[in-house]
Backbone as numpy.savetxt, mean C-alpha at the origin, in Angstrom:
# Nx Ny Nz CAx CAy CAz Cx Cy Cz
-36.03 -42.86 -25.64 -36.86 -41.66 -25.59 -35.96 -40.46 -25.63
-36.25 -39.59 -26.52 -35.42 -38.33 -26.61 -35.54 -37.49 -25.44
-36.68 -37.54 -24.73 -36.93 -36.63 -23.62 -36.04 -37.05 -22.41
-35.81 -38.36 -22.22 -34.97 -38.72 -21.19 -33.43 -38.66 -21.47
-33.13 -38.33 -22.69 -31.72 -38.22 -23.03 -31.02 -37.05 -22.31
-31.84 -36.16 -21.94 -31.20 -34.99 -21.20 -30.65 -35.38 -19.83
-31.23 -36.41 -19.31 -30.76 -36.92 -17.90 -29.57 -37.90 -18.02
-29.25 -38.32 -19.24 -28.13 -39.26 -19.30 -26.83 -38.52 -19.07
-25.89 -39.26 -18.44 -24.61 -38.66 -18.22 -23.83 -38.49 -19.52
-23.32 -37.32 -19.65 -22.59 -37.00 -20.89 -21.15 -37.45 -20.73
-20.56 -37.89 -21.83 -19.15 -38.41 -21.67 -18.30 -37.23 -21.42
-17.25 -37.49 -20.56 -16.33 -36.43 -20.18 -15.52 -36.05 -21.38
-15.31 -34.72 -21.46 -14.51 -34.27 -22.57 -13.08 -34.74 -22.42
-12.49 -35.06 -23.55 -11.05 -35.56 -23.49 -10.17 -34.42 -23.07
-9.27 -34.66 -22.09 -8.41 -33.59 -21.67 -7.58 -33.05 -22.79
-7.53 -31.70 -22.80 -6.70 -31.03 -23.90 -5.27 -31.28 -23.63
-4.54 -31.61 -24.64 -3.17 -31.93 -24.48 -2.43 -30.56 -24.51
-1.47 -30.62 -23.60 -0.55 -29.37 -23.52 0.41 -29.39 -24.71
0.47 -28.30 -25.37 1.28 -28.24 -26.49 2.82 -28.40 -25.99
3.58 -29.14 -26.79 4.90 -29.33 -26.52 5.63 -27.99 -26.63
6.59 -27.66 -25.77 7.31 -26.39 -25.95 8.07 -26.36 -27.14
7.97 -25.24 -27.82 8.68 -25.07 -29.14 10.10 -24.74 -28.77
11.05 -25.41 -29.34 12.47 -25.07 -29.14 12.66 -23.86 -30.04
13.18 -22.74 -29.42 13.52 -21.57 -30.19 15.05 -21.55 -30.39
15.37 -21.28 -31.62 16.80 -21.21 -31.92 17.44 -20.03 -31.27
18.76 -20.12 -30.99 19.49 -19.04 -30.37 19.52 -17.88 -31.32
19.08 -16.60 -30.82 18.99 -15.48 -31.74 20.40 -14.89 -32.02
21.30 -15.66 -32.53 22.71 -15.21 -32.71 22.71 -14.14 -33.77
22.08 -14.29 -34.90 22.11 -13.29 -35.95 21.55 -11.95 -35.53
20.53 -12.01 -34.70 19.93 -10.78 -34.23 20.87 -10.11 -33.18
21.55 -10.85 -32.35 22.52 -10.30 -31.45 23.59 -9.60 -32.10
24.16 -10.29 -33.24 25.23 -9.73 -33.99 24.84 -8.43 -34.71
23.60 -8.44 -35.22 23.18 -7.26 -35.95 22.94 -6.10 -35.00
22.49 -6.41 -33.74 22.27 -5.33 -32.76 23.55 -4.81 -32.25
24.55 -5.66 -32.10 25.82 -5.24 -31.68 26.49 -4.36 -32.68
26.24 -4.60 -33.96 26.85 -3.79 -35.02 26.08 -2.43 -35.02
24.85 -2.41 -34.58 24.18 -1.06 -34.53 24.60 -0.39 -33.24
25.41 -0.99 -32.42 25.93 -0.16 -31.31 25.17 -0.34 -30.03
24.16 -1.31 -29.83 23.43 -1.51 -28.73 24.30 -2.19 -27.62
24.00 -1.86 -26.35 24.74 -2.48 -25.27 24.09 -3.81 -24.92
24.82 -4.60 -24.13 24.25 -5.94 -23.82 22.94 -5.89 -23.14
22.76 -4.97 -22.20 21.49 -4.78 -21.45 20.39 -4.41 -22.54
20.57 -3.59 -23.37 19.60 -3.24 -24.43 19.25 -4.48 -25.29
20.26 -5.15 -25.63 19.99 -6.38 -26.48 19.18 -7.45 -25.67
19.48 -7.62 -24.41 18.79 -8.53 -23.56 17.30 -8.16 -23.46
17.12 -6.82 -23.20 15.73 -6.35 -23.01 14.95 -6.52 -24.33
15.58 -6.24 -25.42 14.91 -6.39 -26.75 14.48 -7.84 -27.01
15.41 -8.72 -26.74 15.12 -10.12 -27.03 14.14 -10.64 -26.00
14.13 -10.22 -24.77 13.13 -10.68 -23.76 11.83 -10.23 -24.22
11.67 -9.07 -24.80 10.36 -8.57 -25.30 9.86 -9.40 -26.43
10.86 -9.95 -27.24 10.48 -10.87 -28.41 10.13 -12.22 -27.92
10.31 -12.55 -26.58 9.87 -13.83 -26.12 10.98 -14.79 -25.96
12.29 -14.48 -26.10 13.34 -15.46 -25.95 13.65 -15.61 -24.47
13.88 -16.87 -24.14 14.21 -17.18 -22.71 15.63 -16.61 -22.42
15.92 -16.25 -21.17 17.18 -15.69 -20.79 18.35 -16.52 -21.13
18.23 -17.89 -20.92 19.37 -18.77 -21.16 19.78 -18.67 -22.64
18.81 -18.65 -23.53 19.16 -18.56 -24.95 19.79 -17.17 -25.37
19.27 -16.08 -24.62 19.81 -14.84 -24.89 21.30 -14.81 -24.42
21.65 -15.36 -23.25 22.95 -15.31 -22.82 23.79 -16.21 -23.67
23.33 -17.31 -24.17 24.07 -18.14 -25.02 24.44 -17.39 -26.42
23.34 -16.71 -26.83 23.60 -15.95 -28.03 24.69 -14.88 -27.90
24.61 -14.18 -26.74 25.61 -13.13 -26.45 27.01 -13.74 -26.38
27.06 -14.86 -25.71 28.38 -15.52 -25.53 28.92 -15.94 -26.94
28.08 -16.53 -27.77 28.53 -16.96 -29.01 28.94 -15.81 -29.89
28.20 -14.69 -29.80 28.56 -13.47 -30.66 29.91 -12.95 -30.18
30.18 -12.95 -28.82 31.45 -12.49 -28.38 32.59 -13.48 -28.81
32.27 -14.73 -28.75 33.23 -15.72 -29.21 33.56 -15.60 -30.68
32.48 -15.35 -31.43 32.62 -15.16 -32.88 33.55 -13.99 -33.18
33.35 -12.89 -32.39 34.16 -11.67 -32.65 35.63 -11.97 -32.36
35.91 -12.71 -31.25 37.27 -12.98 -31.03 37.90 -14.01 -31.93
37.19 -14.85 -32.55 37.59 -15.88 -33.42 37.82 -15.34 -34.85
36.93 -14.48 -35.37 36.95 -13.97 -36.67 38.27 -13.40 -37.11
38.96 -12.60 -36.35 40.29 -12.14 -36.88 41.26 -13.15 -37.06
41.22 -14.28 -36.30 42.17 -15.33 -36.41 41.97 -16.20 -37.62
40.69 -16.25 -38.10 40.38 -17.12 -39.25 41.00 -16.63 -40.54
41.45 -17.69 -41.29 41.93 -17.33 -42.68 40.77 -17.67 -43.54
40.50 -16.80 -44.53 39.40 -17.08 -45.39 39.57 -18.40 -46.09
38.46 -19.15 -46.14 38.45 -20.43 -46.80 38.83 -21.61 -45.83
39.42 -21.37 -44.70 39.77 -22.37 -43.74 38.81 -22.43 -42.58
38.51 -23.65 -42.20 37.61 -23.79 -41.08 38.45 -24.01 -39.79
38.13 -23.37 -38.73 38.85 -23.56 -37.54 38.57 -25.01 -37.00
39.62 -25.53 -36.33 39.42 -26.93 -35.76 38.19 -26.86 -34.76
37.43 -27.96 -34.81 36.29 -28.02 -33.92 36.53 -27.92 -32.49
37.63 -28.42 -32.08 38.08 -28.45 -30.70 38.45 -27.01 -30.20
38.95 -26.14 -31.13 39.42 -24.89 -30.71 38.19 -23.93 -30.39
37.11 -24.14 -31.08 35.96 -23.31 -30.87 35.34 -23.31 -29.48
35.11 -24.48 -28.92 34.56 -24.54 -27.49 35.49 -23.96 -26.53
36.79 -24.16 -26.70 37.71 -23.70 -25.75 37.75 -22.19 -25.80
37.71 -21.59 -26.92 37.70 -20.13 -26.98 36.36 -19.53 -26.52
35.26 -20.26 -26.75 33.91 -19.72 -26.37 33.75 -19.83 -24.83
34.25 -20.82 -24.15 33.90 -21.02 -22.79 34.38 -19.89 -21.87
35.67 -19.41 -21.95 36.05 -18.34 -21.09 35.40 -17.02 -21.39
35.11 -16.75 -22.75 34.38 -15.59 -23.10 33.00 -15.56 -22.53
32.31 -16.68 -22.61 30.94 -16.75 -22.17 30.87 -16.54 -20.68
31.89 -17.08 -19.99 31.99 -16.84 -18.54 32.15 -15.41 -18.22
33.04 -14.64 -18.95 33.28 -13.31 -18.74 31.97 -12.52 -18.95
31.26 -12.78 -20.02 30.03 -12.10 -20.37 28.99 -12.41 -19.31
28.91 -13.66 -18.91 27.88 -13.94 -17.91 28.26 -13.21 -16.61
29.51 -13.24 -16.25 29.87 -12.53 -15.03 29.59 -10.98 -15.10
29.85 -10.43 -16.31 29.60 -9.02 -16.46 28.05 -8.72 -16.37
27.29 -9.69 -16.95 25.79 -9.44 -16.92 25.36 -9.65 -15.47
25.91 -10.57 -14.77 25.45 -10.88 -13.42 25.87 -9.68 -12.53
27.11 -9.16 -12.80 27.51 -7.92 -12.04 26.59 -6.72 -12.27
26.26 -6.52 -13.53 25.36 -5.40 -13.90 23.98 -5.53 -13.19
23.48 -6.80 -13.31 22.11 -7.02 -12.75 22.30 -6.95 -11.18
23.34 -7.48 -10.66 23.57 -7.32 -9.20 23.69 -5.95 -8.71
24.37 -5.10 -9.42 24.42 -3.70 -9.07 23.16 -3.04 -9.18
22.36 -3.34 -10.30 21.06 -2.73 -10.38 20.17 -3.23 -9.26
20.26 -4.43 -8.86 19.46 -4.99 -7.81 19.83 -4.36 -6.49
21.06 -4.10 -6.25 21.54 -3.49 -4.99 20.98 -2.04 -4.98
21.03 -1.34 -6.05 20.51 0.04 -6.06 18.97 0.06 -5.75
18.26 -0.88 -6.37 16.89 -1.07 -6.12 16.59 -1.36 -4.61
17.39 -2.27 -4.09 17.19 -2.64 -2.69 17.53 -1.47 -1.76
18.49 -0.66 -2.14 18.78 0.52 -1.36 17.70 1.57 -1.44
17.06 1.68 -2.58 15.89 2.54 -2.66 14.80 2.03 -1.82
14.50 0.72 -1.90 13.44 0.14 -1.08 13.67 0.33 0.43
14.91 0.22 0.80 15.29 0.39 2.23 15.09 1.88 2.64
15.43 2.85 1.73 15.22 4.19 1.98 13.68 4.48 2.17
12.95 3.87 1.25 11.45 4.11 1.23 10.97 3.49 2.54
11.42 2.32 3.00 10.96 1.60 4.16 11.25 2.48 5.31
12.43 3.06 5.37 12.72 3.93 6.54 11.82 5.18 6.63
11.66 5.76 5.44 10.80 6.90 5.36 9.37 6.56 5.87
8.88 5.40 5.39 7.50 5.08 5.79 7.45 4.76 7.26
8.43 4.12 7.78 8.60 3.83 9.19 8.57 5.09 10.02
9.33 6.02 9.59 9.41 7.34 10.33 8.03 8.05 10.22
7.38 8.01 9.06 6.04 8.56 9.00 5.04 7.88 9.85
5.10 6.55 9.98 4.16 5.71 10.81 4.47 6.13 12.27
5.74 6.30 12.66 6.02 6.73 14.07 5.37 8.03 14.33
5.54 9.00 13.46 4.90 10.31 13.61 3.41 10.24 13.70
2.86 9.40 12.83 1.43 9.30 12.84 0.87 8.66 14.10
1.61 7.59 14.64 1.21 6.97 15.91 1.28 7.99 17.05
2.31 8.84 16.97 2.49 9.81 18.09 1.35 10.85 18.00
0.99 11.21 16.75 -0.17 12.18 16.53 -1.40 11.59 17.04
-1.70 10.33 16.72 -2.95 9.61 17.18 -2.88 9.55 18.70
-1.79 9.24 19.32 -1.60 9.20 20.77 -1.99 10.53 21.40
-1.35 11.64 20.78 -1.67 12.99 21.30 -3.11 13.33 21.24
-3.75 13.01 20.09 -5.15 13.28 19.90 -5.99 12.51 20.94
-5.61 11.31 21.19 -6.32 10.42 22.20 -6.25 11.12 23.56
-5.05 11.54 23.90 -4.86 12.20 25.18 -5.69 13.47 25.29
-5.67 14.22 24.18 -6.47 15.44 24.13 -8.00 15.17 24.41
-8.47 14.08 23.69 -9.82 13.73 23.77 -10.19 13.23 25.22
-9.27 12.42 25.78 -9.50 12.06 27.18 -9.57 13.19 28.10
-8.69 14.18 27.98 -8.67 15.36 28.86 -9.97 16.12 28.57
-10.37 16.22 27.34 -11.61 16.96 27.08 -12.87 16.29 27.63
-12.86 14.98 27.54 -13.91 14.20 28.14 -13.98 14.39 29.65
-12.89 14.34 30.37 -12.83 14.53 31.75 -13.35 15.88 32.10
-12.94 16.94 31.26 -13.35 18.30 31.59 -14.80 18.42 31.45
-15.44 17.81 30.44 -16.84 17.85 30.14 -17.57 17.22 31.28
-17.10 16.05 31.75 -17.79 15.29 32.77 -17.75 16.17 34.09
-16.54 16.75 34.27 -16.42 17.63 35.57 -17.38 18.79 35.54
-17.44 19.46 34.28 -18.38 20.60 34.13 -19.80 20.19 34.25
-20.15 19.05 33.73 -21.57 18.58 33.86 -21.84 18.24 35.41
-20.85 17.75 36.06 -21.03 17.47 37.46 -21.25 18.82 38.28
-20.50 19.88 37.86 -20.69 21.19 38.52 -22.08 21.77 38.25
-22.50 21.61 36.91 -23.86 22.10 36.66 -24.94 21.33 37.42
-24.73 19.98 37.52 -25.75 19.14 38.27 -25.76 19.59 39.81
-24.60 19.82 40.34 -24.60 20.32 41.72 -25.22 21.73 41.92
-24.88 22.54 40.93 -25.55 23.89 40.91 -27.11 23.85 40.84
-27.46 22.95 39.94 -29.01 22.77 39.77 -29.58 22.26 40.99
-28.86 21.33 41.67 -29.39 20.79 42.92 -29.47 21.82 43.95
-28.42 22.63 44.00 -28.41 23.73 45.01 -29.61 24.70 44.77
-29.84 25.07 43.43 -30.87 25.95 43.09 -32.23 25.28 43.44
-32.33 24.01 43.15 -33.59 23.34 43.53 -33.81 23.33 45.04
-32.75 23.17 45.78 -32.92 23.20 47.30 -33.40 24.55 47.70
-32.81 25.62 47.12 -33.12 27.02 47.46 -34.56 27.27 47.02
-35.01 26.79 45.91 -36.34 27.01 45.51 -37.38 26.32 46.48
-37.04 25.15 46.93 -37.89 24.47 47.83 -37.93 25.19 49.16
-36.76 25.76 49.57 -36.72 26.54 50.79 -37.69 27.75 50.72
-37.53 28.41 49.52 -38.42 29.62 49.29 -39.84 29.24 49.23
-40.12 28.05 48.72 -41.48 27.66 48.65 -42.09 27.43 50.01
-41.30 26.88 50.84 -41.72 26.69 52.33 -41.99 28.07 52.99
-41.00 28.96 52.70 -41.25 30.34 53.26 -42.42 30.94 52.81
-42.71 30.84 51.41 -43.94 31.44 50.89 -45.19 30.78 51.40
-45.08 29.45 51.72 -46.21 28.73 52.33 -46.55 29.30 53.69
-45.52 29.66 54.40 -45.78 30.25 55.73 -46.20 31.70 55.69
-45.50 32.45 54.80 -45.75 33.96 54.70 -46.95 34.27 53.88
-47.28 33.55 52.86 -48.33 33.91 51.92 -49.72 33.97 52.58
-50.21 33.07 53.47 -51.50 33.25 54.09 -51.53 34.55 54.91
-50.46 34.87 55.63 -50.54 36.06 56.43 -50.49 37.29 55.51
-49.75 37.25 54.44 -49.68 38.32 53.48 -51.09 38.59 52.77
-51.71 37.58 52.46 -53.04 37.70 51.80 -54.05 38.27 52.79
-54.02 37.81 54.06 -54.94 38.42 55.07 -54.66 39.83 55.28
-53.36 40.19 55.34 -53.00 41.61 55.50 -53.45 42.40 54.34
-53.29 41.89 53.11 -53.72 42.66 51.91 -55.23 42.86 51.95
-55.95 41.78 52.40 -57.46 41.94 52.41 -57.77 43.06 53.49
-57.12 42.96 54.57 -57.38 43.89 55.70 -57.11 45.35 55.23
-55.99 45.48 54.51 -55.62 46.78 53.98 -56.69 47.33 52.97
-57.21 46.35 52.17 -58.21 46.73 51.27 -59.50 47.25 51.94
-59.86 46.59 53.04 -61.04 46.98 53.77 -60.84 48.32 54.45
-59.59 48.57 54.95 -59.30 49.86 55.61 -59.39 50.95 54.54
-58.75 50.75 53.44 -58.71 51.79 52.43 -60.13 52.03 52.00
-61.03 51.02 51.90 -62.34 51.15 51.40 -63.11 52.03 52.46
-62.89 51.78 53.73 -63.55 52.50 54.77 -63.13 53.95 54.75
-61.80 54.15 54.51 -61.24 55.52 54.58 -61.78 56.26 53.32
-61.94 55.70 52.25 -62.48 56.35 51.08 -63.98 56.61 51.20
-64.60 55.78 51.94 -66.06 55.97 52.18 -66.38 57.06 53.11
-65.51 57.43 54.00 -65.68 58.44 54.95 -65.36 59.75 54.24
C-alpha cells in the first residue's frame, strides 16, 4: 500500500567519502620568479600561503630556489651536476633559510608578545583603578545611607516630641476651655446688660 510506505524505514544514505588530499607540487617556479622581482622571503611566504600552499612546501620551494641559485654559477652549460652533489649543497642552504625564517618569525612573535604584555599591564592598571573607584563609590554610598538614616531618626524623634507637646496642649485646652467658654458667656451677658442700661 502506497499510503503505508511513508512509515517504512528509509535506507541510510551512504556516507560521503572524504576526498583524498591533492598533492600540490612545490611552487619552485613561482618562488624563483618572485625572487627575481625582488620580493623578500616573508612576502613570498605570505603570497604563497594566500594561494593555498602549505608552509612545508613553501619552505621547501624557498630552500630549493636558494640551492639553485648557489649551484647555477658552478654549472657548465650542457653538463648535468652529479646527483649526489645536489642534495649535499641543498641541505645546508635549506637549514640556513629555515633558521632565518624561524628567527624572523620568532622575532615577530616576541614583538607581538611584548605588545600583548604591555596591553595586559595597561588593562590590569585600569582594572585596579576601576576597582578603587567602585570601592570609593561604595564607601560614599554607605556614608550617605548612614547619614540619611540618622537624619530620618532625628525627624522621627522631633515628630514624636511635637506629638507629645500637642497632646500636652490638648490636655491643657481640655482643662482651660470649659472655664474660658463660661467666662466668655458671662462676659457676653455682662456686656449685653451694660448696653441695655
